[in-house]
N, C-alpha and C positions, 0 to 999 in steps of 0.2 A: 238287463237285466230290469235295470232301475228309470230307466227311460218310458220304457216298454206299457209298467206299475204306472209311472206318472202321467202319462196318457191316455191309458184304460180309465182311469180315475179319472182326470177331467173330463173326459167324456161322458162320463157315470150322472158326472155333477149335474154337468150342463146340463143334460137329458130329466135328470131330478127334478133339479128349478124350473126345467120350460115347463114338466107336464104339468107341478104348480102354479106356475099362472097362463093355462092353457093356450098355451104355445108350441105341442108337442114336434103337430106335424111342419111346423116350418122351422122350429131346431135342428130335428130328423134333415128334410132338405138340403141346408144350410150346412151340414154337419157330411152323407155326402159329398155335398158339393165339393165342398173346402177343402174334402180329402182328395179328393181324382184332382183337381187343383195343386194339392200341394205336392203332390208327390210326380208332377212333371216339371212342378218348372223351381224352381233353385233360389232364384234370389240373387239380385248380386253382393261379390262379398271382393271391398276392396283391399288391395296394401293397406301402409297403416304407418 
């Protein structure tokens, strides 16, 4: 639950900041693309 709230807070802050800077369209496209790629690409996890 905390992870979901933290993620939502980050997205809202990014959108507010991008609106203030006048780059909201670019930020929305980036966030959608990032969320889609992140769900399919897990990353490399190496043993320690």
